[in-house]
N, C-alpha and C positions, 0 to 999 in steps of 0.2 A: 302558541302554547297549547296544552291539551285543551280541547273544547268538547264539552259534553254534547254539543249539538250534532257532532259527527257520529255518534253511536248509532248503528243500525245493522241489521242483518244483510247478508248478500242478496237474498231474495228481495228485500225491501229496496235495496239500492237499484236493482234492475227495474223494479217497478217505477222507481223515481224517473229513471231515464225516459221511460215511455211517457210518463205524466208530463215531464218537462217540455216535450215536443209540442204539447198543446198550448204552451205559453210563449215559446221563444223559438225562432228559426233554428234548424239543426246546424251544429257547427260544421265548418268546412272540413272536408276529408283532407287529412295531412298526407302529403306526398314527400318522401325523402328528398332533401335538397341536394345540390351539387356539393354543398359543404360537408356531407356525410362521408368522410374519407375512408377508404378501405384500409385494412391492415396488410402491409406488404411483407416480403421476405426479411429475415433477420430481425424481426420485431419492429421495423420502421413502419410509420404511418404517414401517409401522404399528407402534407401540410404541416407536419411536426418534425423536429429533429429526431434522430434515432434514439437518443436518450429518453425523450418523451414517449416515443413509440414503445419502447420497452416498459416504461412505467404503465402505459395503457394496457399492454399485455399482462402485466403483473396484476393490475386491477381486475381485469376480466377473469384471470385465473382465481384470484382471491374470492370474487363474487360466487364462483361455482361452489365454494365451500360454505357460503353463508346461508342462513335460513331465509325463507320467504322469496320475494320478487324484488329486484332492484333495477331501476332504469336510471341512466345518467347521460348527460351531455357535458363535454369539456371543450372549451374554446380558447385558442391562443389569439388574442386581438392584435398581435404584432405580425405573426406569420399568416394569419387567416385560417388556420387549421381549425376544424370542427370534427369531433369524433362523437358518434352517437352509438350506444350499444343497442342490443336487440330489443330492449324494453324502453327505448327513448320515446316511443309513441304510444306507450301503455297509459291508460287513464288510471290515476290515483286520486284519493281525496287530497285536496291542497293543504288541509289543516291551516296553520297560521302563516305559511308562506304567502298567502294571498294578501297579508297585511303590507307587504312590500308594494304590491300593485295598488292597494288603497292609498298608501302615502304618496306614490308617484302621481296618481290621478289628482289627489287633492292639491298638490303642489303645482301641477300643470294647470288646473283650473283657476287656482289663486293667481298664478302668474299672469294670465290673460284677463283677469278681472271678472271671471264668470262667478266666482264665489269669493267670500271674504272669510279668512281664518283669523279668528280672534285669539288672544293669548290662551284662553281656555282650550280652544281647539288644537292649538299647537302643543300645549302641554299634553293633551291626550294622544297626539301623534307621537310625541316623544316616548310616552309610556308604552304605547302599542309596539313601537320598534325596539325599545331597550329591554323590556321584560316580557313582551308578547302579551300584553294585558288584554284579555277578552272583553272586559267591560268598556274599555276605552274604544275598542273596534266597534262594539255595538252602538255606542253613542254617535261616533263619527259616521257610521253607516247609515243609521236612521236619520241623521240630520242632512246628509248630502246625497242620498240616494235618488232623489227626485220624486215627483208625484207618481210616476210609473215604476219606480224603484229600479230603473234600468240605467241610470246614469254611470254607475261604476261599471256594470258589465259591458256596456257599450265601449267604454274607455279601455277596459281590459283587453278586448279584442283589437282595438285600434293601436294598443301599445304592444302588440306582438302575441298575445295569448289567444290565438285564433282557434285553438282546439278546446278552450275552457267551456264547460257546460254547467249552468246553475241548476241545481236539483231542488224541487220543493220538499218541504218537511213531510214526513209520513205518519208519525205517531201523533196521538191526540195532544200530548204535552207539547211536542215540537211545532204543532200547527198554529200555536198562538204567535209564532213568528211569521212575518209576512214574507212573501216570495218575490224576488230572490233574496237571499241573505248570505253574508260573507262565509258563515259556517257550513254552508251546503253547496260547495263548488268542487268540481273535479276538473283536473287538467293533466297534461303529460309533462315529463321532464323537458321535452323540446319546448313546450310553452314557457316554462320557467327560464330556460336558456334565452329565449327571445326577449322575455320581460327584462332579464338582467342586462342584456345587450342594449335594449332600449333605454334603460336608465342611464347607462354609461355613454351612449352615443347620441341620444336625441333630446335629453332634457336640457333646460336652460343651464348654463354652467354653474350659477349660484345654487340652483336647486340640486343639481347633480352633486356638487360638493358637499351640501348639507346631508344628503342621503349616504354618500360614501362615508362621511365622518360619523353618522349615527350608526351605520352598520359596523364600523370598526369599534364602536364603544358600547356594544351590547352588554347586558348584564351577565354575570357568571353563569346563569342558568342557560345561556345560549352558547357556552364555550365548548361546542362540539360541532360535528358536521364539518363544513368548510373550514372551521377553526383549526382542524387537524393539519392545515398547511404549515403551521408553526409561526411563531411571533416574528421571525425574520422576514416572513412573506407578507406581513401586515394584512392579514385577511379581514374581510368584513362579510357579514352574512344576515340572512333572515331564516330562521328555522321554523319548523312546524311539526307538531306531534299530537296524535289523538289515538284513543283506543277504541276500537270497534268490537263487535261481537265475534268477528272472525280473526281478530288480532290487531296489532298496532300498525299505524301508519306513522313513519318517521322520515322527515324530509328536510333538506337543506339546500339553500341557493345563495351564491355570494361570489366573491372575487378574491384573488391573491396575486402577489407580485408587484413589482414596480409599476406605477401608473395603472394599477388594476389590470395587468396584462392578461391574466388567466381568469376565466370564470368556469364555475361548476354548478350545475343543477342536478341534484340527485334526490330521488324519491324511492321509498321502500314501503312495501306491504308485508308484514312479518308472517301473516297467515295464523292458522290455529296453533296456539302454544308459543308463538313469538312474542317478544316483549320490547318495551322501550329500550332497555339496555342493549338488546341485540341490534336494534336499528341505529341507535346513536353510535354504537361501536362500528357498525358497518360504514356509516357515512363518514365518520371521522377517519377511519383507516384508509378509506378511498382517497380522501383529501391528502392525507399524509403520503401515501404511495405516489400520487400525482405531482405534488408541489414541494414537499420538504426537500431542501437542499438545492432547489433550482436557482 
C-alpha cells in the first residue's frame, strides 16, 4: 500500500544509490536471458501462440499512449514463453510488492526451522498480504531482519531478485529507520517476475498453496493491476503504490489462468503530474489485454 517512507526527490534517490554501495555489495548486472523472446511477423511472439503475441503487441501499443514509464514481464509457464518490454530492466521503487518477498522468506525460514512464526506473526502476515498493511510489515521486518538487518535482503536475492538494491533513508525523519528497511528498496520488473516464478516453482507445496490462496483473496483495495485478468482467470496478486515528489509509483505482480499458468510483473512510474489513478488504470488494462478471455 502507499508508504510515506518512499517519498523523496530524484536527486535524493540518486544520492541514496551512491550511499548504499558503502553498506552492501553492488547488485549483479542484469543481462537479458534467452527467455526474452522477440516479436516476430504477423504479431506472433516466439514462445507464445499468435493470439498471445497479438495481445502483447496491443499492450506495447497501449503503453505508448500512457503517461510515465512502464516496465513489464509476462510469462507463460506452460509454453515457457517470456516477454520483456524495453523497460523490464529499469529500476523502480518496489513499494509494497516487496511484501510478497517478505512473506515468501518468512515461510521458507519457518519451514526449515530457522524461525518460529507464532499466531501473532501469522496474523500480521495475513494483514500484510490482504490489505497491504504497512504497520504489519514494519513489525515483521524488525523482528526477523537479523542482527545485521540483512536476513531478508540476502533471501530476496537468493529467491530471484538479483537486481534489488536497498537504499538508506535520506531525510532526518526517515533516518530514525535502520538500514536496510522494506520501504527503501528498488528493483526491476524482471526481479518481480523471477520472484513470482520462484514462489510458484520452488516453495514447499503447502507454503506455495497458502500464498496462492492469500493472493487470490486480497482485500478490495487490491482489486486492480493483475486483477484486470478477470474473475474467470482466477487472478492473484500483490500490489504496491506510493507517491513521490516526482509522481506516483504503481506496481502489480501476480498470476492468472488455470494452475497459475501466466504471470505478470508490471511496474510504473507516473512522473510529474501523474497519479495513482493513472498507474492503476495502466496496470489493470495491461492485465486485461493480456489475459481476459484466454
